[in-house]
DRENRO-999042 format. One record per residue (C-alpha): residue number from 1; residue in one letter; x, y, z. Coordinates in steps of 0.1 Angstrom, whole numbers, always signed. Layout:
seq; type; x; y; z
NUM; A; X; Y; Z .
...
***
This chain:
seq; type; x; y; z
1; I; +34; -70; +118 .
2; N; +28; -82; +153 .
3; C; -1; -108; +145 .
4; E; -7; -144; +150 .
5; P; +3; -171; +126 .
6; E; -32; -182; +121 .
7; E; -42; -146; +108 .
8; I; -19; -149; +78 .
9; I; -31; -158; +45 .
10; F; -8; -163; +15 .
11; T; -18; -145; -16 .
12; Q; -6; -136; -51 .
13; S; -4; -99; -45 .
14; T; -17; -70; -25 .
15; T; -46; -66; -51 .
16; E; -59; -101; -43 .
17; G; -57; -96; -6 .
18; L; -77; -64; -9 .
19; N; -103; -82; -31 .
20; Y; -106; -108; -5 .
21; V; -122; -81; +17 .
22; A; -142; -66; -13 .
23; S; -158; -97; -25 .
24; G; -160; -115; +9 .
25; I; -182; -92; +29 .
26; E; -220; -93; +25 .
27; W; -229; -60; +13 .
28; K; -261; -40; +14 .
29; K; -272; -12; -11 .
30; S; -275; +11; +20 .
31; D; -238; +4; +32 .
32; V; -213; +31; +30 .
33; I; -175; +28; +23 .
34; I; -149; +55; +32 .
35; A; -120; +59; +9 .
36; R; -92; +83; +6 .
37; G; -88; +105; -24 .
38; G; -107; +85; -49 .
39; L; -85; +85; -82 .
40; H; -55; +97; -62 .
41; E; -55; +63; -43 .
42; H; -36; +33; -60 .
43; Y; -60; +16; -82 .
44; A; -55; -16; -63 .
45; N; -71; +1; -33 .
46; Y; -99; +19; -53 .
47; F; -112; -2; -80 .
48; P; -125; -30; -57 .
49; W; -146; -5; -38 .
50; L; -157; +15; -69 .
51; N; -169; -19; -86 .
52; L; -189; -25; -53 .
53; A; -207; +9; -58 .
54; K; -213; +1; -95 .
55; K; -225; -35; -87 .
56; Y; -245; -34; -56 .
57; G; -253; +3; -51 .
58; V; -229; +5; -22 .
59; K; -222; +42; -14 .
60; L; -185; +50; -18 .
61; E; -177; +83; +1 .
62; E; -143; +97; -13 .
63; I; -126; +119; +11 .
64; K; -109; +150; -2 .
65; I; -73; +154; +2 .
66; N; -47; +182; +1 .
67; N; -18; +186; -25 .
68; Q; +3; +159; -4 .
69; G; -24; +134; -1 .
70; F; -34; +141; +35 .
71; F; -71; +146; +47 .
72; D; -91; +162; +74 .
73; L; -98; +134; +103 .
74; D; -127; +152; +114 .
75; K; -144; +147; +80 .
76; I; -138; +109; +83 .
77; D; -152; +109; +118 .
78; K; -184; +128; +108 .
79; I; -190; +103; +78 .
80; A; -182; +74; +104 .
81; K; -209; +84; +127 .
82; K; -234; +77; +97 .
83; K; -258; +48; +105 .
84; N; -247; +27; +76 .
85; T; -210; +33; +72 .
86; K; -194; -2; +73 .
87; L; -158; +0; +61 .
88; I; -130; +24; +58 .
89; T; -101; +17; +36 .
90; L; -67; +35; +36 .
91; S; -32; +32; +22 .
92; H; -5; +31; +51 .
93; V; +19; +48; +28 .
94; L; +10; +67; -6 .
95; Y; +26; +49; -36 .
96; N; +32; +81; -54 .
97; N; +50; +104; -28 .
98; G; +57; +83; +1 .
99; A; +34; +101; +25 .
100; I; +26; +81; +56 .
101; M; -10; +84; +65 .
102; P; -23; +87; +101 .
103; V; -34; +49; +101 .
104; E; -35; +48; +139 .
105; E; -57; +76; +144 .
106; V; -81; +64; +117 .
107; G; -80; +32; +135 .
108; E; -94; +49; +168 .
109; I; -121; +63; +147 .
110; A; -132; +30; +132 .
111; K; -131; +13; +166 .
112; R; -153; +41; +182 .
113; Q; -178; +37; +154 .
114; N; -178; -1; +151 .
115; M; -164; +1; +115 .
116; L; -145; -25; +96 .
117; Y; -109; -12; +88 .
118; S; -88; -22; +58 .
119; I; -51; -13; +48 .
120; D; -32; -15; +18 .
121; A; +2; -18; +33 .
122; A; +22; -23; -1 .
123; Q; +44; +6; +5 .
124; S; +50; +4; +42 .
125; V; +59; -31; +53 .
126; G; +96; -36; +52 .
127; T; +105; +3; +52 .
128; I; +87; +14; +83 .
129; N; +73; -2; +115 .
130; V; +38; -19; +108 .
131; D; +18; -31; +137 .
132; V; -17; -43; +131 .
133; K; -26; -41; +168 .
134; K; -16; -5; +171 .
135; I; -33; +5; +138 .
136; G; -64; -15; +149 .
137; C; -71; -29; +114 .
138; D; -92; -60; +106 .
139; F; -74; -65; +72 .
140; L; -41; -57; +57 .
141; A; -24; -66; +25 .
142; F; +11; -64; +11 .
143; P; +32; -78; -16 .
144; G; +65; -97; -14 .
145; F; +84; -80; -40 .
146; K; +85; -44; -28 .
147; W; +103; -34; +5 .
148; I; +108; -68; +18 .
149; C; +127; -78; -12 .
150; G; +110; -110; -20 .
151; P; +100; -128; -52 .
152; P; +71; -115; -73 .
153; G; +38; -135; -74 .
154; I; +35; -138; -35 .
155; G; +17; -117; -11 .
156; I; +4; -116; +24 .
157; F; -32; -109; +36 .
158; Y; -37; -104; +73 .
159; C; -71; -112; +86 .
160; K; -79; -104; +123 .
161; K; -90; -137; +139 .
162; E; -125; -120; +152 .
163; S; -130; -106; +116 .
164; A; -124; -137; +95 .
165; E; -161; -149; +99 .
166; L; -173; -118; +83 .
167; L; -155; -129; +50 .
168; T; -168; -156; +26 .
169; P; -140; -168; +3 .
170; K; -146; -163; -34 .
171; Y; -132; -199; -42 .
172; I; -139; -231; -23 .
173; G; -120; -264; -26 .
174; G; -110; -296; -10 .
175; E; -85; -280; +13 .
176; S; -108; -251; +24 .
177; A; -141; -267; +33 .
178; I; -157; -300; +45 .
179; I; -189; -317; +35 .
180; T; -214; -330; +60 .
181; E; -235; -361; +56 .
182; E; -263; -339; +44 .
183; K; -239; -327; +17 .
184; N; -238; -293; +34 .
185; L; -203; -274; +28 .
186; V; -188; -261; +58 .
187; Y; -156; -239; +55 .
188; I; -126; -249; +78 .
189; D; -114; -221; +100 .
190; S; -93; -193; +87 .
191; P; -67; -192; +75 .
192; Q; -75; -226; +57 .
193; K; -108; -216; +44 .
194; F; -90; -190; +20 .
195; Q; -62; -214; +9 .
196; T; -76; -234; -19 .
197; G; -55; -255; -43 .
198; F; -17; -256; -45 .
199; R; +1; -225; -29 .
200; N; +32; -209; -46 .
201; Y; +56; -228; -24 .
202; V; +86; -216; -44 .
203; G; +75; -179; -36 .
204; I; +66; -187; -1 .
205; A; +102; -201; +4 .
206; G; +118; -170; -13 .
207; L; +97; -147; +9 .
208; A; +107; -167; +38 .
209; S; +145; -160; +32 .
210; S; +139; -124; +25 .
211; L; +122; -120; +58 .
212; K; +147; -134; +78 .
213; Y; +172; -110; +60 .
214; I; +150; -79; +68 .
215; Q; +145; -92; +105 .
216; R; +183; -96; +108 .
217; L; +187; -58; +96 .
218; G; +159; -46; +116 .
219; V; +133; -22; +103 .
220; K; +143; +5; +124 .
221; A; +178; +3; +110 .
222; I; +166; +0; +74 .
223; R; +144; +31; +78 .
224; K; +174; +50; +91 .
225; M; +196; +39; +60 .
226; N; +167; +46; +36 .
227; M; +161; +82; +49 .
228; K; +198; +90; +48 .
229; I; +198; +81; +10 .
230; A; +164; +99; +5 .
231; N; +177; +130; +22 .
232; V; +207; +133; +2 .
233; I; +186; +129; -30 .
234; T; +160; +155; -18 .
235; E; +184; +182; -7 .
236; E; +207; +178; -38 .
237; L; +176; +181; -62 .
238; R; +163; +211; -43 .
239; T; +194; +230; -54 .
240; I; +186; +225; -89 .
241; P; +165; +251; -106 .
242; N; +132; +243; -125 .
243; I; +129; +210; -105 .
244; S; +94; +205; -88 .
245; M; +92; +183; -57 .
246; F; +61; +164; -45 .
247; G; +51; +152; -11 .
248; P; +59; +162; +26 .
249; S; +92; +175; +35 .
250; D; +88; +163; +71 .
251; E; +106; +132; +72 .
252; K; +84; +120; +100 .
253; L; +55; +122; +75 .
254; R; +71; +102; +46 .
255; T; +91; +72; +36 .
256; S; +123; +72; +16 .
257; I; +102; +76; -16 .
258; V; +114; +108; -36 .
259; T; +89; +121; -61 .
260; F; +100; +150; -85 .
261; A; +99; +163; -121 .
262; I; +122; +182; -142 .
263; D; +99; +210; -154 .
264; S; +110; +211; -190 .
265; V; +113; +174; -196 .
266; S; +86; +148; -195 .
267; P; +87; +121; -167 .
268; K; +85; +94; -191 .
269; V; +116; +106; -208 .
270; T; +134; +110; -177 .
271; V; +127; +76; -166 .
272; S; +138; +61; -200 .
273; S; +169; +83; -198 .
274; L; +177; +71; -165 .
275; Q; +170; +35; -174 .
276; E; +198; +36; -202 .
277; K; +222; +45; -175 .
278; G; +212; +15; -154 .
279; I; +191; +36; -130 .
280; I; +155; +23; -123 .
281; V; +128; +48; -113 .
282; A; +92; +49; -122 .
283; E; +67; +74; -138 .
284; R; +37; +80; -114 .
285; D; +7; +102; -111 .
286; V; +9; +128; -85 .
287; V; -16; +144; -61 .
288; G; -30; +176; -77 .
289; G; -27; +190; -112 .
290; G; -51; +166; -126 .
291; K; -33; +139; -147 .
292; K; +2; +154; -138 .
293; K; +29; +128; -138 .
294; A; +63; +128; -119 .
295; V; +92; +105; -115 .
296; R; +92; +84; -84 .
297; A; +127; +73; -70 .
298; S; +126; +45; -42 .
299; P; +158; +42; -26 .
300; H; +164; +13; -2 .
301; F; +190; -1; +22 .
302; F; +209; -18; -5 .
303; N; +217; +17; -24 .
304; A; +249; +34; -13 .
305; P; +252; +72; -6 .
306; N; +273; +77; -37 .
307; E; +245; +62; -58 .
308; A; +223; +91; -47 .
309; S; +248; +116; -57 .
310; T; +252; +97; -91 .
311; F; +215; +98; -95 .
312; V; +213; +135; -91 .
313; E; +242; +142; -115 .
314; N; +224; +122; -140 .
315; I; +193; +143; -135 .
316; K; +214; +175; -142 .
317; I; +227; +159; -173 .
318; I; +192; +150; -185 .
319; Q; +180; +185; -176 .
320; N; +207; +200; -196 .
321; M; +206; +179; -227 .
322; L; +168; +177; -232 .
323; G; +153; +205; -212 .
***
């Protein structure tokens, strides 16, 4: 992600990293937070900010989105110019349809308006290039178990060196602070001030191994392989009648996530039927349509082209049998 080692903090998950930001900043009632899409954001990157609004009276500005999850940059710029706008939070890639958000453009707005900038990178690291310097973010969080293929229970929180002093850790322990002769507690410099107690060393070792493998392949090559599989699935699904597709069609604006629904079969039934065949997908909310659900397929470099065709054939079978 193009950062310094001292800017990396080990966490349990993306959620924990994002909560470091939400709970670590000193908020005032007059502060404004900008978030994308409200309930159409992943809850890990929505609930912490909503909680601040409920708990401290911080104003949460929720940017309206279109049916693919994108938003008007001018609207963000307009809100950012308000006096008390303190932070903008954004997912790099949407968890439900794979849309890639304009994080660098938003970073320029944040820089111009001297705002803090937090990124949920759970669905981007390991599948597309992520560069915190190009993005211009202060904070970024992602898990080990998704696209970088590491173990569960380990995550990464990036905290820009210049922004670390703005966060007060929620926990304190012998490894994160020192005590003066006057019995005052002084935090050790980041990242150590966030690392209380024993770390998940087994998880860290597993994460290190998976990262070496990802680096050996290269993210550019991984994206090429991923999009090849995703495009096969997308193109074949579009030939089937009564299949609804969600998310951007331009591959420059999406990752390999493919989101769809069989119009006559509930996504929940589709997911369970595929699972019986050893095909793992997920049911997710989709942008637009209230509480509409869809099936999310997330092909990665370890999937072969013939698996994409097998997947689509099983969709046809489910549609014919249950539709």
